[in-house]
C-alpha positions in Angstrom: 0.0 0.0 0.0 2.8 2.4 0.8 4.3 1.8 -2.6 1.1 2.7 -4.3 0.5 5.9 -2.4 4.1 7.0 -2.9 4.0 6.3 -6.6 0.8 8.4 -6.8 2.5 11.4 -5.2 5.7 11.1 -7.3 3.9 10.9 -10.6 1.9 14.0 -9.7 5.3 15.7 -8.9 6.7 14.5 -12.2 4.2 16.7 -14.0 5.6 19.9 -12.6 9.3 18.9 -13.0 9.3 17.9 -16.6 9.0 20.1 -19.6 8.6 19.4 -25.1 8.0 19.6 -30.3 8.3 17.2 -33.0 7.7 18.2 -36.7 10.7 20.5 -37.3 10.8 21.6 -33.7 11.5 25.3 -34.1 9.4 25.8 -37.3 6.6 28.2 -37.0 4.0 28.4 -39.8 0.7 30.0 -38.7 -1.0 28.5 -41.8 0.0 24.9 -40.9 -2.4 23.1 -38.5 0.4 20.9 -37.3 2.7 23.8 -36.5 3.1 24.8 -32.8 2.0 28.3 -33.6 -0.9 27.6 -35.9 -3.4 30.5 -35.7 -6.1 29.4 -38.0 -9.9 29.7 -37.6 -10.3 26.5 -35.6 -7.7 27.3 -33.0 -6.9 31.0 -32.8 -3.9 31.6 -30.4 -5.1 29.2 -27.7 -3.0 26.0 -27.9 -3.1 22.7 -26.1 0.1 20.8 -25.2 0.1 17.3 -26.9 3.6 16.1 -26.3 6.7 17.0 -24.4 10.2 15.5 -25.0 13.4 15.5 -23.1 16.6 15.2 -25.0 14.7 13.9 -28.0 12.7 11.3 -26.3 8.9 11.4 -25.5 8.1 11.8 -21.8 4.5 13.0 -21.8 1.6 12.9 -24.3 -1.9 14.3 -23.8 -5.3 13.6 -25.4 -8.2 16.0 -25.1 -12.0 15.9 -25.3 -14.2 18.4 -27.1 -14.2 20.7 -24.1 -10.3 20.9 -24.2 -10.0 18.8 -21.0 -7.2 16.2 -20.7 -8.8 12.7 -21.0 -5.6 10.7 -21.2 -2.0 11.5 -20.0 0.7 9.0 -21.1 3.9 9.0 -19.1 6.9 7.5 -20.8 9.4 6.5 -18.1 13.1 6.0 -19.0 12.7 2.3 -18.1 9.5 0.3 -18.0 6.1 0.3 -19.5 4.2 3.4 -20.6 1.7 4.5 -17.9 -1.7 5.8 -19.0 -3.9 8.0 -16.8 -7.5 8.3 -17.8 -9.6 11.2 -16.5 -13.4 11.5 -16.0 -15.2 14.8 -15.7 -18.6 16.0 -14.6 -18.9 19.3 -16.3 -15.8 21.3 -15.1 -15.1 19.0 -12.2 -12.6 16.1 -12.5 -14.1 13.3 -10.6 -11.9 10.3 -11.3 -8.4 9.3 -12.5 -7.5 5.7 -13.4 -3.9 4.7 -13.8 -3.0 1.8 -16.1 0.1 0.0 -17.3 0.1 -2.5 -20.1 -3.7 -2.1 -20.3 -4.1 -3.2 -16.8 -5.5 -1.0 -14.0 -2.9 -0.2 -11.3 -4.9 2.1 -9.1 -7.4 5.0 -9.2 -8.4 8.2 -7.4 -11.9 9.6 -7.0 -12.6 13.1 -5.9 -15.6 14.8 -4.1 -16.6 18.4 -4.1 -18.6 20.6 -1.8 -18.8 23.5 -4.3 -16.7 25.0 -7.1 -13.9 23.2 -8.9 -11.7 22.3 -6.0 -12.3 18.9 -4.3 -12.4 18.7 -0.5 -11.8 15.0 -0.3 -10.9 11.9 -2.3 -10.2 8.2 -2.1 -7.4 6.0 -3.5 -8.4 2.5 -4.7 -6.4 -0.5 -5.7 -6.5 -2.5 -8.9 -9.7 -4.2 -7.8 -11.5 -1.1 -6.8 -11.0 -1.6 -3.1 -10.3 1.6 -1.0 -6.8 2.0 0.2 -6.6 5.5 1.6 -8.7 8.7 2.1 -7.5 12.0 0.7 -8.3 15.3 2.4 -7.7 18.7 0.8 -7.3 21.8 2.9 -7.1 25.3 1.4 -5.6 28.2 3.2 -4.6 31.5 1.5 -2.3 30.6 -1.3 -1.6 27.0 -0.3 -3.2 23.6 -0.7 -2.5 20.7 1.7 -3.1 17.1 0.5 -3.2 14.5 3.2 -3.3 10.7 2.7 -4.6 8.5 5.5 -4.9 4.7 5.2 -8.1 2.9 5.9 -6.7 1.8 9.3 -6.0 5.4 10.3 -2.3 5.6 9.4 -1.0 8.8 7.9 0.7 7.9 4.7 1.8 11.3 3.3 1.3 15.0 3.4 1.9 17.3 0.3 1.8 21.1 0.3 1.4 23.2 -2.8 2.0 27.0 -2.4 1.3 29.7 -5.0 2.4 33.3 -5.4 0.1 36.2 -5.9 0.1 35.8 -9.7 -1.3 32.2 -9.4 2.0 30.6 -10.2 3.1 27.5 -8.4 5.9 28.6 -6.0 6.7 25.5 -3.9 5.8 21.8 -3.7 6.7 19.9 -0.6 6.1 16.1 -0.7 6.4 14.0 2.4 5.8 10.3 2.5 7.5 6.9 2.3 10.4 8.1 4.4 11.3 10.9 2.0 10.8 14.7 1.9 11.1 16.5 -1.4 11.0 20.3 -1.7 10.7 21.8 -5.1 11.0 25.6 -5.4 10.1 27.3 -8.7 10.6 31.0 -9.5 11.6 33.8 -11.9 8.4 33.3 -13.9 8.2 34.7 -17.4 5.1 36.6 -18.8 4.2 34.0 -21.4 1.5 31.2 -21.7 2.1 28.3 -19.3 3.1 25.3 -21.4 0.8 22.8 -19.5 -2.5 24.1 -20.8 -5.7 22.8 -19.1 -3.6 20.5 -16.9 -5.4 17.9 -14.7 -5.3 18.5 -10.9 -5.8 22.2 -11.5 -6.4 22.8 -7.8 -2.8 21.8 -6.9 -0.8 21.8 -10.1 -1.4 25.0 -12.0 0.5 28.1 -13.1 -0.2 31.1 -15.3 3.4 31.4 -16.6 6.6 29.3 -16.9 9.3 29.1 -14.2 12.9 30.0 -15.2 14.5 28.7 -12.0 14.0 25.4 -10.1 15.7 24.1 -7.1 14.9 20.7 -5.7 16.0 18.8 -2.6 15.2 15.2 -1.7 16.1 13.9 1.7 15.6 10.4 3.2 15.2 9.3 6.8 18.9 8.4 6.9 19.8 12.0 6.1 21.1 11.2 2.6 19.7 13.3 -0.2 20.0 14.9 -3.6 20.0 18.5 -4.8 19.6 20.3 -8.1 19.7 24.0 -9.0 18.7 24.7 -12.5 18.0 27.7 -14.8 15.5 27.3 -17.7 15.9 29.3 -20.9 12.9 29.2 -23.3 12.3 29.7 -27.0 8.7 30.8 -27.8 6.5 30.5 -30.8 4.6 33.5 -32.2 1.6 32.8 -30.0 3.7 33.1 -26.9 4.0 29.4 -25.9 7.4 27.7 -25.2 8.5 25.3 -27.9 11.9 24.6 -26.4 13.6 24.9 -23.0 17.3 24.5 -22.4 18.1 23.7 -18.8 21.5 24.7 -17.3 23.1 23.9 -14.0 23.2 27.2 -12.2 26.7 26.7 -10.7 28.6 25.2 -13.7 26.4 26.8 -16.4 26.6 23.4 -18.2 23.6 22.4 -20.4 22.0 19.4 -18.6 18.7 18.9 -20.5 16.8 20.1 -23.5 13.0 20.0 -23.6 10.7 20.5 -26.5 6.9 21.0 -26.7 4.3 20.3 -29.3 0.8 21.9 -29.4 -2.5 21.7 -31.2 -5.2 24.4 -31.5 -7.9 24.3 -28.8 -11.5 23.8 -29.7 -13.6 27.0 -29.7 
């Protein structure tokens, strides 16, 4: 059970840490519907991220419904099978996420709302639909706290998401499974956020793109890892990132290159 809860939290964290274009990556043709800056009658300038790549390899892919909501997110790990997450909605509220690998259900999350589009609770279920843990969401000022408690009352993890006054994600703190990870994002640009209409909007959202990221992971034994990165973006004519070069802040060495592919949103 701990492994399932921890995997849930880490895959959500992956979404904020990764950043990707195919078809002649930097090409920009506003008359070409497959171009990342297409501005034709069906799409205008609002674009939806369909794929991100890291160092030339696909990491994330997105499929949308007619309301521009993500219905499938495909996560391509460096090793192992592709993980698919399927999302269910009731109007503007996301009510369920099912995670699958090799076509087989791994686990699911279901969300409940009191009002508005932010859930106040949820439940994690196993591959047979049996409840594993309850989720509670607490909103206070610019922060959201997500707490996982097992069915026998054991606290499994606590995650905190903090936003700045511009609705940009400032900090993510994940605690569970013997690890604490703190991710700090900053120096936001004034362009369109690359992850358009992203699932889990109540905790993983931003208006713009961060140009700095520091991350620290520490285990119960005191050992840990640290990164300190600077992101430099290339944008299309519509103001969306199509490429990001990531540099180590201290050495100034290029450590990653991300590219992003979009499609026009439905009107």
